[in-house]
C-alpha positions as CSV (number, residue, x, y, z in Angstrom):
1,M,-18.1,6.6,-7.8
2,V,-15.3,9.2,-8.1
3,P,-11.6,8.3,-8.1
4,L,-9.8,9.2,-4.9
5,P,-6.0,9.0,-4.4
6,D,-6.2,5.6,-2.6
7,R,-9.6,4.5,-4.0
8,W,-10.0,3.5,-7.6
9,L,-13.2,3.2,-9.7
10,S,-15.3,0.1,-10.0
11,S,-13.7,-3.1,-11.2
12,L,-13.5,-6.7,-9.9
13,L,-11.3,-9.4,-11.3
14,I,-11.7,-13.1,-10.7
15,R,-9.2,-15.8,-11.6
16,C,-10.1,-19.5,-12.0
17,D,-7.9,-22.2,-13.6
18,G,-5.7,-19.5,-15.0
19,E,-8.5,-17.6,-16.7
20,L,-9.4,-14.0,-15.8
21,I,-12.8,-12.5,-15.9
22,L,-13.4,-8.8,-15.3
23,F,-16.5,-7.2,-13.9
24,D,-16.7,-3.5,-14.8
25,C,-13.8,-1.4,-16.1
26,G,-13.8,2.1,-14.5
27,E,-11.2,4.7,-15.4
28,G,-7.8,3.6,-14.1
29,T,-8.6,-0.1,-13.8
30,Q,-5.2,-1.1,-15.3
31,I,-3.2,0.7,-12.6
32,P,-4.1,-1.5,-9.6
33,W,-4.2,-4.5,-11.9
34,R,-0.6,-3.9,-12.7
35,R,0.3,-3.2,-9.1
36,Y,-0.9,-6.7,-8.0
37,G,0.7,-8.5,-11.0
38,W,-2.2,-10.6,-12.3
39,G,-1.2,-10.1,-16.0
40,F,-3.5,-9.3,-18.9
41,R,-3.1,-11.9,-21.5
42,S,-5.4,-14.4,-19.8
43,L,-8.4,-12.1,-19.7
44,S,-11.1,-13.9,-21.6
45,A,-14.3,-12.3,-20.5
46,I,-15.5,-8.8,-19.5
47,C,-18.9,-8.3,-17.7
48,I,-20.2,-4.7,-17.6
49,S,-23.0,-3.9,-15.2
50,H,-24.1,-0.7,-17.0
51,I,-22.9,2.1,-19.2
52,H,-22.2,4.9,-16.8
53,A,-18.6,6.2,-17.2
54,D,-17.3,5.2,-13.8
55,H,-18.0,1.5,-14.8
56,I,-16.8,1.4,-18.4
57,A,-14.5,4.4,-19.3
58,G,-11.4,2.3,-18.7
59,L,-12.3,-0.1,-21.5
60,P,-10.4,1.4,-24.5
61,G,-7.1,1.4,-22.7
62,L,-7.6,-2.1,-21.5
63,L,-8.4,-3.4,-25.0
64,H,-5.1,-1.8,-26.2
65,T,-3.2,-3.5,-23.3
66,L,-4.6,-6.9,-24.2
67,A,-3.4,-6.3,-27.7
68,N,0.1,-5.4,-26.4
69,A,0.0,-8.5,-24.2
70,D,-0.2,-10.6,-27.5
71,R,-3.8,-11.7,-26.8
72,T,-5.1,-13.4,-30.0
73,D,-7.9,-15.6,-28.7
74,P,-11.4,-14.1,-28.8
75,V,-12.6,-12.0,-25.8
76,S,-16.3,-12.0,-24.8
77,L,-17.9,-8.9,-23.5
78,Y,-21.3,-8.9,-21.8
79,G,-23.6,-6.1,-20.8
80,P,-27.1,-4.6,-20.8
81,P,-29.0,-3.4,-23.9
82,G,-27.0,-0.7,-25.7
83,I,-23.6,-1.9,-24.7
84,A,-22.6,-2.7,-28.3
85,D,-23.2,0.9,-29.4
86,V,-21.2,2.3,-26.4
87,V,-18.3,-0.1,-27.0
88,A,-18.3,0.8,-30.7
89,G,-18.0,4.5,-29.7
90,L,-15.2,3.8,-27.3
91,R,-13.4,1.8,-29.9
92,Q,-12.9,4.8,-32.1
93,I,-9.7,5.2,-30.1
94,A,-9.0,1.4,-30.2
95,P,-10.1,0.4,-33.7
96,L,-7.5,-2.3,-34.5
97,L,-7.2,-5.3,-32.3
98,P,-5.5,-8.7,-32.9
99,Y,-8.4,-10.6,-31.4
100,E,-12.2,-10.8,-31.9
101,L,-14.3,-8.9,-29.4
102,N,-17.6,-10.7,-29.2
103,I,-20.4,-8.7,-27.6
104,T,-23.6,-10.1,-26.0
105,E,-26.4,-7.9,-24.7
106,F,-28.6,-9.3,-22.0
107,S,-32.2,-8.5,-21.2
108,G,-32.2,-10.0,-17.7
109,G,-32.8,-13.6,-16.5
110,Q,-30.2,-15.3,-18.8
111,S,-27.5,-17.7,-17.9
112,F,-24.3,-18.2,-20.0
113,A,-21.1,-20.1,-20.1
114,L,-17.9,-18.6,-18.8
115,P,-14.3,-19.9,-19.1
116,A,-12.9,-22.4,-16.6
117,N,-16.2,-24.3,-16.3
118,L,-17.9,-21.3,-14.7
119,R,-21.6,-20.5,-15.2
120,G,-22.7,-16.9,-15.3
121,S,-26.2,-15.5,-14.8
122,V,-27.7,-12.0,-14.8
123,E,-30.6,-10.2,-13.4
124,F,-31.7,-6.5,-13.7
125,G,-31.4,-4.2,-10.8
126,D,-33.2,-0.9,-10.2
127,H,-31.1,2.0,-11.4
128,R,-31.6,5.1,-13.5
129,I,-30.5,3.1,-16.6
130,P,-30.5,-0.7,-17.3
131,C,-28.1,-2.3,-14.9
132,L,-27.2,-5.9,-14.5
133,A,-26.3,-7.9,-11.4
134,Y,-24.0,-10.9,-12.1
135,R,-23.7,-14.2,-10.4
136,V,-21.0,-16.8,-11.1
137,D,-21.2,-20.5,-10.1
138,R,-18.9,-23.4,-10.3
139,E,-20.3,-26.8,-9.8
140,R,-18.3,-29.5,-8.1
141,S,-18.3,-33.1,-9.3
142,R,-19.5,-35.9,-7.0
143,R,-16.8,-37.9,-5.2
144,F,-15.6,-41.0,-7.0
145,S,-15.3,-44.1,-4.9
146,L,-12.2,-46.1,-5.9
147,T,-13.3,-48.8,-3.4
148,Q,-16.7,-49.2,-5.0
149,A,-15.3,-49.2,-8.6
150,E,-12.8,-51.9,-7.6
151,R,-15.5,-54.0,-5.8
152,L,-17.7,-53.9,-9.0
153,G,-14.7,-54.8,-11.1
154,V,-14.9,-51.7,-13.3
155,P,-11.9,-51.6,-15.7
156,L,-9.6,-48.7,-14.9
157,N,-10.0,-47.3,-18.4
158,L,-13.7,-46.8,-17.8
159,W,-13.4,-44.9,-14.6
160,G,-13.2,-41.5,-16.4
161,T,-16.4,-42.2,-18.3
162,L,-18.3,-42.9,-15.1
163,Q,-16.8,-39.7,-13.5
164,Q,-18.2,-37.8,-16.5
165,G,-21.7,-39.1,-15.7
166,E,-22.0,-41.8,-18.4
167,S,-22.9,-45.5,-17.8
168,V,-20.4,-48.2,-18.9
169,R,-20.4,-51.8,-20.0
170,W,-17.6,-54.3,-20.2
171,S,-17.4,-58.0,-20.8
172,G,-17.8,-58.8,-17.1
173,G,-20.6,-56.4,-16.2
174,A,-22.0,-52.9,-16.2
175,A,-22.1,-49.8,-14.0
176,T,-23.9,-46.5,-13.8
177,P,-22.5,-43.3,-12.3
178,D,-24.7,-43.7,-9.2
179,D,-22.9,-47.0,-8.5
180,V,-19.6,-45.3,-7.9
181,L,-20.3,-41.6,-7.2
182,G,-21.1,-40.1,-3.9
183,P,-23.9,-37.6,-3.1
184,P,-23.9,-34.1,-4.7
185,R,-21.4,-31.7,-3.2
186,P,-21.8,-28.0,-2.9
187,G,-20.0,-25.9,-5.5
188,L,-18.8,-22.3,-5.2
189,S,-20.6,-19.0,-6.1
190,M,-20.1,-15.3,-6.0
191,A,-22.1,-12.3,-7.1
192,F,-21.4,-8.7,-8.2
193,V,-24.2,-6.2,-7.5
194,T,-23.7,-2.5,-8.0
195,D,-25.7,0.7,-8.8
196,T,-29.1,-0.5,-7.8
197,R,-31.7,-0.4,-5.2
198,P,-32.4,-3.7,-3.4
199,V,-35.1,-5.6,-5.3
200,D,-37.1,-8.7,-4.2
201,R,-35.9,-10.7,-7.2
202,F,-32.4,-10.6,-5.9
203,H,-33.2,-12.9,-3.0
204,A,-33.6,-15.9,-5.2
205,F,-31.0,-14.8,-7.7
206,L,-28.3,-14.4,-4.9
207,S,-29.4,-17.4,-2.9
208,D,-26.6,-18.9,-0.8
209,V,-23.7,-17.3,-2.6
210,D,-20.4,-17.7,-0.9
211,L,-19.4,-14.1,-1.6
212,L,-21.6,-11.1,-2.4
213,V,-19.7,-8.1,-3.6
214,C,-22.2,-5.3,-3.3
215,E,-22.5,-1.6,-3.5
216,G,-22.8,0.4,-0.3
217,T,-22.9,4.0,-1.6
218,Y,-24.1,5.4,1.7
219,G,-23.0,4.3,5.1
220,D,-25.2,6.4,7.3
221,N,-28.9,5.3,7.6
222,A,-29.8,9.0,7.7
223,D,-28.9,9.1,3.9
224,H,-31.6,6.6,3.0
225,A,-33.6,9.2,1.1
226,K,-30.5,10.0,-1.0
227,A,-30.1,6.3,-1.7
228,V,-33.7,6.0,-2.9
229,N,-33.4,9.2,-5.0
230,H,-30.2,8.2,-6.7
231,R,-31.1,4.4,-7.0
232,H,-28.3,3.1,-4.7
233,M,-28.1,1.3,-1.4
234,T,-27.1,2.1,2.2
235,F,-24.8,-0.2,4.1
236,A,-27.8,-1.5,6.1
237,E,-29.7,-2.3,2.9
238,A,-26.8,-4.2,1.4
239,A,-26.4,-6.1,4.7
240,T,-30.1,-6.9,4.7
241,L,-29.9,-8.2,1.1
242,A,-26.9,-10.5,2.1
243,K,-28.8,-11.8,5.1
244,R,-32.1,-12.5,3.3
245,S,-30.2,-14.1,0.4
246,G,-28.3,-16.5,2.7
247,A,-24.9,-15.2,1.6
248,A,-21.9,-16.5,3.5
249,S,-19.9,-13.2,3.3
250,L,-20.3,-9.6,2.1
251,W,-17.8,-7.2,0.7
252,L,-19.1,-3.6,0.5
253,T,-17.8,-1.3,-2.3
254,H,-18.8,1.6,-4.5
255,F,-18.7,4.3,-1.8
256,S,-19.8,7.9,-2.2
257,P,-16.9,10.3,-2.5
258,A,-18.4,12.2,0.4
259,M,-17.7,9.1,2.6
260,T,-13.9,9.3,2.8
261,T,-13.7,6.7,5.7
262,P,-16.3,4.0,5.0
263,A,-15.1,2.0,8.0
264,D,-16.7,4.6,10.3
265,W,-20.1,3.2,9.3
266,I,-19.3,-0.5,9.4
267,T,-21.6,-1.3,12.3
268,Q,-24.6,-0.1,10.2
269,A,-23.9,-3.3,8.3
270,T,-22.4,-5.7,10.8
271,D,-25.3,-5.2,13.2
272,I,-27.4,-6.9,10.5
273,F,-24.9,-9.1,8.8
274,P,-21.8,-9.8,10.9
275,A,-19.8,-11.3,8.0
276,T,-19.3,-7.9,6.3
277,T,-16.0,-6.4,5.2
278,I,-15.3,-2.9,3.9
279,G,-13.8,-3.2,0.5
280,Y,-10.6,-1.4,-0.5
281,S,-8.5,-1.1,-3.6
282,G,-6.4,-4.2,-4.0
283,M,-8.5,-6.3,-1.7
284,T,-8.2,-10.1,-2.5
285,G,-9.8,-13.3,-1.3
286,T,-9.9,-17.0,-2.2
287,L,-13.0,-19.2,-2.4
288,N,-12.3,-22.9,-1.8
289,Y,-14.6,-25.9,-1.9
290,P,-15.6,-27.1,1.5
291,S,-14.0,-30.3,2.6
292,D,-16.1,-33.5,2.5
293,E,-16.0,-33.5,6.3
294,E,-17.6,-30.1,6.3
295,N,-20.2,-31.4,3.8
296,E,-21.0,-34.3,6.1
297,S,-21.4,-32.0,9.1
298,A,-23.8,-29.8,7.1
299,R,-25.9,-32.8,6.3
């Protein structure tokens, strides 16, 4: 919420197939970004949760940096109602850019395409101003059976068409995708939820995410009244949200500046949801598709 010497303001960066997508852009976002060497030119989308300064004040400088990184392809920026006016104001100090900045305002409940075959979706939280929670999904294609394709005599040049979900015909026969593709396989998903009370609609919205990055403004359950008053969550509330949503893992973030050592309160979360980690500046992780053997075990 407030920058500390070793704790930066809100931002989350994801990378998939070489594309970068940023969630929130608090003051100083570029500094840890540079420290960990992810580069800037590949940033193609920016998702803003809400228009409080600790989540958006770093934007003008970042837009300049993208320009200096020779970005010329359009950049998409998403946010709640009013984001276009706020960005217009911030761009008074970044008026000339060599790329288009395309802004979309969401009213909650929408889904939208993101780079790298990712799918985004949004839902409103419960904060003092409109605030969006984001979910990102990547589907996984069904496994292609070479043995079955060869048994059916499908010409090699038609295999790609079947993998894309289209039926094919050739002089010796015909085949549908179901003839050569295995059962559906689970994809990957993550969500970014900050500056909100836990709300019931989140349970379905966050269902079965692999990673939930969620605010935990207050560690101590004794601060529950503060959390309610300021429209934030305690560690226990975030952990309960992760548990009820069926999340696989939880990263806690967005700590009150009064909580200088968030790890002191970790058991408030792990007693409810053991797969909880205290976030820190520069924290990284990788989401991988489960192996087909794991899929089979799950079934």
